[in-house]
C-alpha positions in Angstrom: 122.6 74.6 84.9 120.7 77.2 85.3 122.6 80.3 86.3 120.7 82.9 88.1 121.8 86.6 89.0 120.3 88.6 91.1 119.5 85.3 93.7 119.6 87.2 96.9 117.2 90.0 96.0 113.5 90.4 96.6 112.3 88.4 93.6 115.6 86.2 93.1 114.9 83.7 95.6 111.2 83.1 94.4 113.1 82.4 91.2 116.0 80.1 92.7 112.8 78.5 94.8 110.7 77.8 92.2 113.4 76.4 89.9 114.7 74.2 92.6 110.9 73.1 93.2 110.7 71.3 89.8 114.1 69.7 90.5 116.1 72.0 88.2 120.0 72.6 88.7 120.6 75.8 89.6 123.6 78.1 89.8 123.5 81.7 91.6 126.0 84.7 91.1 126.4 86.4 94.3 128.5 89.0 95.9 128.4 87.4 99.1 128.7 84.0 100.2 126.7 84.5 103.7 123.8 86.5 101.7 123.5 83.1 99.6 123.1 80.4 102.5 119.2 80.1 102.0 120.1 79.6 97.8 122.8 77.0 99.1 120.0 75.4 101.4 117.3 74.5 98.6 120.8 72.6 96.9 121.6 75.7 94.6 125.8 76.0 93.7 126.6 79.7 94.6 129.4 81.4 92.0 130.7 84.2 93.6 130.9 87.4 91.3 129.6 90.3 90.6 127.8 91.6 87.5 129.8 94.5 87.1 133.1 93.0 87.4 133.4 90.9 84.4 135.7 88.6 84.8 133.6 87.2 87.2 131.6 86.2 84.6 133.0 83.5 82.7 133.4 81.0 85.0 130.1 81.4 86.4 128.3 81.4 83.1 130.8 77.6 82.0 128.7 74.8 81.7 125.2 76.4 81.7 122.5 75.8 79.6 120.4 78.7 80.8 121.1 82.3 81.9 118.1 84.1 84.4 119.1 87.6 84.6 117.5 89.8 87.3 120.0 91.9 88.5 118.8 95.8 88.5 118.8 99.1 90.5 115.9 101.3 91.6 118.5 104.1 92.6 121.4 105.4 92.5 124.0 108.1 90.4 124.5 108.1 86.6 127.5 106.0 86.7 125.8 103.4 89.2 122.7 102.9 86.4 125.7 102.7 83.6 127.7 99.8 85.2 124.4 97.3 85.5 124.1 98.0 82.1 127.2 97.2 81.0 127.2 94.5 83.5 124.1 93.0 81.4 126.4 93.4 78.2 129.5 91.5 79.3 127.1 88.8 81.0 125.3 88.4 77.2 128.6 88.6 75.5 129.8 85.7 78.1 126.4 83.8 77.4 127.3 83.5 73.7 131.2 82.5 74.6 129.8 80.0 76.1 127.2 78.4 73.9 124.1 79.1 76.3 121.0 78.3 74.6 118.6 80.5 76.6 117.7 83.9 78.3 115.4 84.6 80.2 115.5 88.3 81.2 113.7 90.6 83.9 112.4 94.1 82.2 110.0 96.3 83.9 106.6 97.4 83.3 106.3 100.3 80.6 109.8 99.7 79.5 109.4 100.6 75.7 111.1 102.9 73.2 109.0 105.8 73.9 110.0 105.9 77.8 113.4 104.7 77.6 114.3 109.0 78.8 111.7 109.3 81.3 114.3 107.9 84.4 117.8 106.2 84.3 115.8 103.4 85.8 114.1 103.2 82.4 117.2 103.7 80.1 118.8 100.4 81.6 115.8 98.5 81.6 115.7 99.5 77.3 119.5 98.8 77.2 119.3 95.5 78.8 116.7 94.4 76.9 118.1 95.8 73.4 121.4 94.0 74.7 119.5 91.0 74.9 117.4 90.8 72.0 120.3 91.8 69.8 122.2 89.0 70.5 121.6 86.0 69.0 120.7 83.6 71.7 116.8 82.2 72.2 115.6 84.7 74.9 112.3 85.3 76.8 111.4 88.4 78.9 109.2 89.5 81.4 108.0 93.2 82.1 106.5 92.5 85.5 104.4 95.6 87.3 104.6 96.1 90.6 105.6 93.0 92.8 104.2 92.5 95.8 104.9 89.8 98.4 105.6 90.1 102.5 109.3 89.9 103.1 109.9 92.4 100.6 108.6 95.3 97.8 106.3 98.0 98.3 103.8 96.3 99.9 104.8 96.2 103.4 104.9 99.8 103.4 101.7 100.3 102.3 100.1 98.0 104.8 101.9 100.0 107.6 100.9 103.0 106.5 97.5 102.1 106.1 97.5 100.4 109.7 99.8 102.9 111.7 99.2 106.8 110.4 96.2 108.1 111.2 95.3 108.7 107.6 96.8 106.9 105.0 98.4 108.8 102.4 97.9 108.5 98.6 100.4 110.4 96.0 98.4 112.6 94.1 94.6 112.0 92.7 95.2 108.1 92.9 93.4 107.7 89.9 96.7 105.9 88.1 96.1 102.5 87.6 98.2 99.6 88.8 98.0 95.5 88.3 99.9 94.4 91.2 101.4 90.5 90.9 102.2 88.2 93.5 105.8 88.0 93.6 106.2 83.8 93.9 104.1 84.2 90.4 107.1 86.0 89.5 109.1 83.3 90.8 107.0 80.5 88.6 106.8 81.8 85.3 110.7 82.7 85.5 111.0 78.8 86.1 108.7 77.7 83.4 110.3 79.9 80.9 113.9 78.5 82.1 112.7 75.3 80.6 111.0 75.5 77.7 111.8 76.3 74.3 108.5 76.7 72.6 108.5 80.3 74.0 111.8 81.6 72.5 112.0 85.5 71.3 109.0 86.1 72.8 108.4 89.4 75.4 105.8 88.9 78.2 104.2 91.4 80.5 102.9 90.6 83.7 100.6 91.5 86.3 98.0 90.4 88.2 94.0 89.6 87.7 93.1 93.0 89.3 93.4 95.9 88.2 93.0 99.0 90.7 93.2 102.4 91.1 95.9 103.4 93.9 92.7 105.0 95.7 91.5 101.6 95.3 94.3 100.0 96.3 94.5 101.4 99.6 91.0 101.1 100.1 91.5 97.7 99.8 94.0 97.6 102.0 92.4 99.5 104.7 89.4 96.5 104.5 91.6 93.8 104.7 93.2 95.6 108.4 89.6 96.9 109.4 90.8 100.3 109.4 88.3 101.7 106.9 87.1 104.3 109.5 90.5 105.8 109.1 90.7 108.8 106.7 92.2 108.9 103.4 94.8 111.8 102.8 95.8 112.6 98.7 98.6 114.5 98.8 99.8 116.9 96.1 102.5 115.8 93.8 104.4 119.2 94.1 104.4 118.1 97.8 105.8 115.0 97.2 108.2 115.5 95.1 110.0 117.9 97.6 109.5 115.2 100.0 111.4 112.7 97.4 114.0 115.7 97.2 114.9 115.3 100.9 114.4 111.4 101.2 117.4 110.7 98.0 119.7 111.4 100.6 119.1 108.5 102.1 120.9 105.3 101.7 117.0 103.6 100.5 114.5 105.7 100.1 111.0 105.4 100.4 110.4 107.3 97.1 112.5 108.8 94.6 111.4 111.8 91.8 112.2 109.3 89.5 109.4 107.3 91.5 107.2 109.9 91.2 107.9 110.4 87.2 107.3 106.9 87.0 104.8 106.4 89.2 102.4 109.7 87.3 103.7 109.2 83.9 102.2 105.6 83.4 99.6 103.0 84.5 101.4 100.3 85.3 98.8 97.6 83.9 99.7 94.5 82.2 98.3 92.1 79.2 98.6 89.3 80.7 96.5 87.1 78.8 99.7 86.3 76.5 101.8 84.8 79.7 98.6 83.3 81.2 97.3 80.9 78.1 101.2 80.2 77.3 102.6 79.1 80.8 98.9 78.3 82.2 99.7 79.3 85.5 96.7 80.8 88.2 97.3 84.3 89.7 97.2 85.2 93.6 94.1 87.7 93.2 94.8 90.8 95.1 92.6 90.7 98.0 94.5 87.4 98.8 97.9 89.1 97.8 97.1 91.7 101.1 95.8 89.3 103.4 99.3 87.0 102.9 101.0 90.3 103.1 99.4 91.2 106.3 99.8 87.8 107.4 96.5 87.1 107.8 
């Protein structure tokens, strides 16, 4: 049995689907059973619980050979991030007590010793990595770049901006680089890692086959949509920061000041060769990702 946390998020259903497509038994930890109906339809069992409620984790882990941990938050108060980090440690402890033989963890592009203090998001991801690597359980850690998909993530927002706004906004100079990966490709890597003993103890970066600047990314989106005649507007960083300050008052802000820090401090690119060579999985090219995201 494979326990998946975060199975009802953006990436989680793709991981569960990929596991079930391989006819692997799955148990999904869900806070709301109603949100897990699609997972049940694919043949997954549901365990009601919450990563921040340690009393619910023991029953979820019981009888599982593998744990796939996907739970994360991008925005929130300091105590929210601390709760997620503490929940990961509790999950690791329960997994160790239950004799789990494999732990597959989703981290993020750019996470490391030198970036852990950049934002609470990075701090939490780093702490969770440390809990996993220090657990004594055979592990695999993935650090994906931007996940593109049709039903979540940032791609639908980028497409709407390019399609409907009179000018396509680009943060800053647009020179920062990114390497988007199709979300179903991420699901495939996790599904393979969940059943392979020969990849234990490794950290893999995940990204798509194309590295582009943000300016080039929007140019490609505009080309696919057929709106290249519209201008592109480079918005100065201080202006975006001021907008983010206001947007943070919303429940699900489009961008936060911490997001801006991560976008401008790092290039979100990956050395994908180790993952591709190890798992032998294909990657969807960027233009095809955009076409799929746009429903083309």
